[in-house]
mmCIF file of the C-alpha atoms, coordinates in Angstrom:
data_MODEL
# 
_entry.id   MODEL 
# 
loop_
_atom_site.group_PDB 
_atom_site.id 
_atom_site.type_symbol 
_atom_site.label_atom_id 
_atom_site.label_alt_id 
_atom_site.label_comp_id 
_atom_site.label_asym_id 
_atom_site.label_entity_id 
_atom_site.label_seq_id 
_atom_site.pdbx_PDB_ins_code 
_atom_site.Cartn_x 
_atom_site.Cartn_y 
_atom_site.Cartn_z 
_atom_site.occupancy 
_atom_site.B_iso_or_equiv 
_atom_site.pdbx_formal_charge 
_atom_site.auth_seq_id 
_atom_site.auth_comp_id 
_atom_site.auth_asym_id 
_atom_site.auth_atom_id 
_atom_site.pdbx_PDB_model_num 
ATOM 1   C CA . MET A 1 1   ? 115.635 91.625  104.648 1.00 0.00 ? 1   MET A CA 1 
ATOM 2   C CA . GLY A 1 2   ? 118.779 94.137  104.951 1.00 0.00 ? 2   GLY A CA 1 
ATOM 3   C CA . ASP A 1 3   ? 121.848 93.878  102.860 1.00 0.00 ? 3   ASP A CA 1 
ATOM 4   C CA . ALA A 1 4   ? 125.331 92.896  103.598 1.00 0.00 ? 4   ALA A CA 1 
ATOM 5   C CA . SER A 1 5   ? 126.959 94.984  101.499 1.00 0.00 ? 5   SER A CA 1 
ATOM 6   C CA . PHE A 1 6   ? 125.298 97.731  103.026 1.00 0.00 ? 6   PHE A CA 1 
ATOM 7   C CA . ARG A 1 7   ? 127.694 100.157 105.011 1.00 0.00 ? 7   ARG A CA 1 
ATOM 8   C CA . PRO A 1 8   ? 127.233 103.474 106.382 1.00 0.00 ? 8   PRO A CA 1 
ATOM 9   C CA . PRO A 1 9   ? 129.883 105.753 106.488 1.00 0.00 ? 9   PRO A CA 1 
ATOM 10  C CA . SER A 1 10  ? 130.242 106.463 111.202 1.00 0.00 ? 10  SER A CA 1 
ATOM 11  C CA . LYS A 1 11  ? 128.069 105.488 113.688 1.00 0.00 ? 11  LYS A CA 1 
ATOM 12  C CA . CYS A 1 12  ? 126.037 108.687 112.804 1.00 0.00 ? 12  CYS A CA 1 
ATOM 13  C CA . TRP A 1 13  ? 124.486 107.845 109.370 1.00 0.00 ? 13  TRP A CA 1 
ATOM 14  C CA . ARG A 1 14  ? 121.842 109.616 107.025 1.00 0.00 ? 14  ARG A CA 1 
ATOM 15  C CA . ALA A 1 15  ? 119.774 106.035 105.754 1.00 0.00 ? 15  ALA A CA 1 
ATOM 16  C CA . VAL A 1 16  ? 118.879 106.380 102.185 1.00 0.00 ? 16  VAL A CA 1 
ATOM 17  C CA . LEU A 1 17  ? 115.749 104.286 100.854 1.00 0.00 ? 17  LEU A CA 1 
ATOM 18  C CA . PRO A 1 18  ? 114.618 104.899 97.690  1.00 0.00 ? 18  PRO A CA 1 
ATOM 19  C CA . ALA A 1 19  ? 111.019 105.862 98.059  1.00 0.00 ? 19  ALA A CA 1 
ATOM 20  C CA . GLY A 1 20  ? 109.932 106.745 94.549  1.00 0.00 ? 20  GLY A CA 1 
ATOM 21  C CA . ASP A 1 21  ? 109.186 105.204 91.444  1.00 0.00 ? 21  ASP A CA 1 
ATOM 22  C CA . ALA A 1 22  ? 107.649 106.283 87.987  1.00 0.00 ? 22  ALA A CA 1 
ATOM 23  C CA . ARG A 1 23  ? 104.840 107.132 89.499  1.00 0.00 ? 23  ARG A CA 1 
ATOM 24  C CA . SER A 1 24  ? 105.386 109.700 92.188  1.00 0.00 ? 24  SER A CA 1 
ATOM 25  C CA . ARG A 1 25  ? 104.267 113.342 92.250  1.00 0.00 ? 25  ARG A CA 1 
ATOM 26  C CA . SER A 1 26  ? 105.906 116.161 93.092  1.00 0.00 ? 26  SER A CA 1 
ATOM 27  C CA . PHE A 1 27  ? 105.845 116.136 97.146  1.00 0.00 ? 27  PHE A CA 1 
ATOM 28  C CA . THR A 1 28  ? 102.414 118.731 97.286  1.00 0.00 ? 28  THR A CA 1 
ATOM 29  C CA . GLU A 1 29  ? 100.362 116.361 95.268  1.00 0.00 ? 29  GLU A CA 1 
ATOM 30  C CA . GLY A 1 30  ? 98.803  113.571 96.727  1.00 0.00 ? 30  GLY A CA 1 
ATOM 31  C CA . ALA A 1 31  ? 96.533  113.214 99.685  1.00 0.00 ? 31  ALA A CA 1 
ATOM 32  C CA . HIS A 1 32  ? 98.612  111.909 102.266 1.00 0.00 ? 32  HIS A CA 1 
ATOM 33  C CA . GLU A 1 33  ? 102.401 113.383 101.134 1.00 0.00 ? 33  GLU A CA 1 
ATOM 34  C CA . GLY A 1 34  ? 104.458 115.501 103.803 1.00 0.00 ? 34  GLY A CA 1 
ATOM 35  C CA . SER A 1 35  ? 102.021 114.289 106.287 1.00 0.00 ? 35  SER A CA 1 
ATOM 36  C CA . TYR A 1 36  ? 103.712 112.298 108.951 1.00 0.00 ? 36  TYR A CA 1 
ATOM 37  C CA . PRO A 1 37  ? 102.340 108.158 108.934 1.00 0.00 ? 37  PRO A CA 1 
ATOM 38  C CA . THR A 1 38  ? 100.661 108.806 112.448 1.00 0.00 ? 38  THR A CA 1 
ATOM 39  C CA . ILE A 1 39  ? 97.997  110.524 110.758 1.00 0.00 ? 39  ILE A CA 1 
ATOM 40  C CA . SER A 1 40  ? 94.416  108.650 111.623 1.00 0.00 ? 40  SER A CA 1 
ATOM 41  C CA . ALA A 1 41  ? 93.985  107.943 107.578 1.00 0.00 ? 41  ALA A CA 1 
ATOM 42  C CA . CYS A 1 42  ? 97.842  106.254 107.457 1.00 0.00 ? 42  CYS A CA 1 
ATOM 43  C CA . ALA A 1 43  ? 98.177  104.965 110.546 1.00 0.00 ? 43  ALA A CA 1 
ATOM 44  C CA . GLY A 1 44  ? 97.618  101.084 110.953 1.00 0.00 ? 44  GLY A CA 1 
ATOM 45  C CA . THR A 1 45  ? 98.331  100.730 107.138 1.00 0.00 ? 45  THR A CA 1 
ATOM 46  C CA . PHE A 1 46  ? 102.303 100.363 106.427 1.00 0.00 ? 46  PHE A CA 1 
ATOM 47  C CA . SER A 1 47  ? 104.242 97.313  106.405 1.00 0.00 ? 47  SER A CA 1 
ATOM 48  C CA . LEU A 1 48  ? 107.596 96.517  106.706 1.00 0.00 ? 48  LEU A CA 1 
ATOM 49  C CA . LYS A 1 49  ? 109.852 96.249  103.421 1.00 0.00 ? 49  LYS A CA 1 
ATOM 50  C CA . PHE A 1 50  ? 113.376 96.528  103.865 1.00 0.00 ? 50  PHE A CA 1 
ATOM 51  C CA . GLN A 1 51  ? 115.178 96.538  107.318 1.00 0.00 ? 51  GLN A CA 1 
ATOM 52  C CA . THR A 1 52  ? 119.313 96.825  107.755 1.00 0.00 ? 52  THR A CA 1 
ATOM 53  C CA . SER A 1 53  ? 121.327 96.935  110.836 1.00 0.00 ? 53  SER A CA 1 
ATOM 54  C CA . PHE A 1 54  ? 124.800 98.483  111.532 1.00 0.00 ? 54  PHE A CA 1 
ATOM 55  C CA . GLU A 1 55  ? 127.059 98.843  114.928 1.00 0.00 ? 55  GLU A CA 1 
ATOM 56  C CA . GLY A 1 56  ? 122.888 98.883  116.461 1.00 0.00 ? 56  GLY A CA 1 
ATOM 57  C CA . ILE A 1 57  ? 121.716 101.848 114.681 1.00 0.00 ? 57  ILE A CA 1 
ATOM 58  C CA . THR A 1 58  ? 118.259 99.860  112.546 1.00 0.00 ? 58  THR A CA 1 
ATOM 59  C CA . LEU A 1 59  ? 117.087 101.454 108.913 1.00 0.00 ? 59  LEU A CA 1 
ATOM 60  C CA . LYS A 1 60  ? 113.519 100.753 108.033 1.00 0.00 ? 60  LYS A CA 1 
ATOM 61  C CA . TYR A 1 61  ? 111.396 101.042 105.163 1.00 0.00 ? 61  TYR A CA 1 
ATOM 62  C CA . PHE A 1 62  ? 107.644 101.548 105.505 1.00 0.00 ? 62  PHE A CA 1 
ATOM 63  C CA . TYR A 1 63  ? 105.102 100.971 102.370 1.00 0.00 ? 63  TYR A CA 1 
ATOM 64  C CA . SER A 1 64  ? 101.395 101.616 102.381 1.00 0.00 ? 64  SER A CA 1 
ATOM 65  C CA . GLY A 1 65  ? 99.566  100.923 99.142  1.00 0.00 ? 65  GLY A CA 1 
ATOM 66  C CA . THR A 1 66  ? 96.872  103.455 100.134 1.00 0.00 ? 66  THR A CA 1 
ATOM 67  C CA . CYS A 1 67  ? 99.541  106.320 102.067 1.00 0.00 ? 67  CYS A CA 1 
ATOM 68  C CA . GLY A 1 68  ? 103.288 105.889 100.327 1.00 0.00 ? 68  GLY A CA 1 
ATOM 69  C CA . SER A 1 69  ? 106.058 104.654 102.312 1.00 0.00 ? 69  SER A CA 1 
ATOM 70  C CA . PHE A 1 70  ? 108.306 106.328 104.927 1.00 0.00 ? 70  PHE A CA 1 
ATOM 71  C CA . ALA A 1 71  ? 111.808 105.321 106.526 1.00 0.00 ? 71  ALA A CA 1 
ATOM 72  C CA . ARG A 1 72  ? 112.730 105.196 109.912 1.00 0.00 ? 72  ARG A CA 1 
ATOM 73  C CA . ILE A 1 73  ? 115.484 104.781 112.062 1.00 0.00 ? 73  ILE A CA 1 
ATOM 74  C CA . GLU A 1 74  ? 116.045 102.976 115.503 1.00 0.00 ? 74  GLU A CA 1 
ATOM 75  C CA . ASN A 1 75  ? 118.669 102.950 118.037 1.00 0.00 ? 75  ASN A CA 1 
ATOM 76  C CA . ALA A 1 76  ? 120.512 105.983 117.284 1.00 0.00 ? 76  ALA A CA 1 
ATOM 77  C CA . ARG A 1 77  ? 122.398 109.286 118.682 1.00 0.00 ? 77  ARG A CA 1 
ATOM 78  C CA . THR A 1 78  ? 120.974 112.363 118.548 1.00 0.00 ? 78  THR A CA 1 
ATOM 79  C CA . ASN A 1 79  ? 121.202 114.019 115.036 1.00 0.00 ? 79  ASN A CA 1 
ATOM 80  C CA . CYS A 1 80  ? 121.473 110.956 113.177 1.00 0.00 ? 80  CYS A CA 1 
ATOM 81  C CA . ALA A 1 81  ? 119.001 111.246 110.379 1.00 0.00 ? 81  ALA A CA 1 
ATOM 82  C CA . ALA A 1 82  ? 116.879 108.447 108.089 1.00 0.00 ? 82  ALA A CA 1 
ATOM 83  C CA . VAL A 1 83  ? 116.507 109.743 104.522 1.00 0.00 ? 83  VAL A CA 1 
ATOM 84  C CA . ALA A 1 84  ? 114.109 108.662 101.513 1.00 0.00 ? 84  ALA A CA 1 
ATOM 85  C CA . GLN A 1 85  ? 114.759 109.698 98.584  1.00 0.00 ? 85  GLN A CA 1 
ATOM 86  C CA . ARG A 1 86  ? 111.595 110.620 96.166  1.00 0.00 ? 86  ARG A CA 1 
ATOM 87  C CA . SER A 1 87  ? 113.524 110.726 93.019  1.00 0.00 ? 87  SER A CA 1 
ATOM 88  C CA . SER A 1 88  ? 112.477 107.940 90.314  1.00 0.00 ? 88  SER A CA 1 
ATOM 89  C CA . GLY A 1 89  ? 114.958 106.001 89.651  1.00 0.00 ? 89  GLY A CA 1 
ATOM 90  C CA . SER A 1 90  ? 118.342 107.891 88.316  1.00 0.00 ? 90  SER A CA 1 
ATOM 91  C CA . VAL A 1 91  ? 115.757 111.008 87.612  1.00 0.00 ? 91  VAL A CA 1 
ATOM 92  C CA . ALA A 1 92  ? 116.868 113.888 89.507  1.00 0.00 ? 92  ALA A CA 1 
ATOM 93  C CA . ARG A 1 93  ? 114.030 116.098 91.375  1.00 0.00 ? 93  ARG A CA 1 
ATOM 94  C CA . VAL A 1 94  ? 114.426 119.458 93.209  1.00 0.00 ? 94  VAL A CA 1 
ATOM 95  C CA . ASP A 1 95  ? 111.752 118.126 96.235  1.00 0.00 ? 95  ASP A CA 1 
ATOM 96  C CA . GLY A 1 96  ? 113.945 114.926 95.962  1.00 0.00 ? 96  GLY A CA 1 
ATOM 97  C CA . TRP A 1 97  ? 114.451 113.858 99.806  1.00 0.00 ? 97  TRP A CA 1 
ATOM 98  C CA . VAL A 1 98  ? 112.653 113.562 103.372 1.00 0.00 ? 98  VAL A CA 1 
ATOM 99  C CA . SER A 1 99  ? 114.783 113.611 105.936 1.00 0.00 ? 99  SER A CA 1 
ATOM 100 C CA . GLU A 1 100 ? 113.953 113.623 109.892 1.00 0.00 ? 100 GLU A CA 1 
ATOM 101 C CA . THR A 1 101 ? 116.102 113.829 112.400 1.00 0.00 ? 101 THR A CA 1 
ATOM 102 C CA . VAL A 1 102 ? 116.649 112.147 115.919 1.00 0.00 ? 102 VAL A CA 1 
ATOM 103 C CA . ASP A 1 103 ? 115.727 114.557 118.648 1.00 0.00 ? 103 ASP A CA 1 
ATOM 104 C CA . PRO A 1 104 ? 117.649 114.586 121.888 1.00 0.00 ? 104 PRO A CA 1 
ATOM 105 C CA . GLY A 1 105 ? 115.745 112.819 124.833 1.00 0.00 ? 105 GLY A CA 1 
ATOM 106 C CA . ILE A 1 106 ? 114.899 109.674 122.006 1.00 0.00 ? 106 ILE A CA 1 
ATOM 107 C CA . ASN A 1 107 ? 116.751 107.211 119.554 1.00 0.00 ? 107 ASN A CA 1 
ATOM 108 C CA . TYR A 1 108 ? 114.926 107.422 116.755 1.00 0.00 ? 108 TYR A CA 1 
ATOM 109 C CA . ALA A 1 109 ? 112.944 109.356 113.906 1.00 0.00 ? 109 ALA A CA 1 
ATOM 110 C CA . TYR A 1 110 ? 110.609 108.487 111.376 1.00 0.00 ? 110 TYR A CA 1 
ATOM 111 C CA . THR A 1 111 ? 110.128 110.693 107.899 1.00 0.00 ? 111 THR A CA 1 
ATOM 112 C CA . ARG A 1 112 ? 107.176 112.210 106.768 1.00 0.00 ? 112 ARG A CA 1 
ATOM 113 C CA . ILE A 1 113 ? 104.995 110.128 103.645 1.00 0.00 ? 113 ILE A CA 1 
ATOM 114 C CA . ALA A 1 114 ? 107.930 110.813 101.372 1.00 0.00 ? 114 ALA A CA 1 
ATOM 115 C CA . ASN A 1 115 ? 104.742 109.670 97.988  1.00 0.00 ? 115 ASN A CA 1 
ATOM 116 C CA . ASN A 1 116 ? 101.844 108.282 97.532  1.00 0.00 ? 116 ASN A CA 1 
ATOM 117 C CA . LEU A 1 117 ? 101.068 106.119 94.981  1.00 0.00 ? 117 LEU A CA 1 
ATOM 118 C CA . SER A 1 118 ? 97.455  105.730 94.552  1.00 0.00 ? 118 SER A CA 1 
ATOM 119 C CA . GLY A 1 119 ? 96.175  109.301 95.968  1.00 0.00 ? 119 GLY A CA 1 
# 
């Protein structure tokens, strides 16, 4: 897993992962969109689909056919962000981004569920 050509611009980088596809809906549609992946209906349903690291910071992308997908950033400084792009390929969306920053006192963050492909 990972992409050797991926090079973030600095030690505190925003990780952009493709979360959507042609079946993505608006952010307010779908049963689980906008929820955190820890909700009881989705907890334990996600599998790791992509992972990359740079200068000790790790970015992971998780997917569940039941709930959707989310991004997680680990070993990052405060205010670094995990960002999942919700666009369908190159088609821009008004609600095209889901982002979450690392809070003081911890070194990770994860986004809300970015799409719901079966909802």
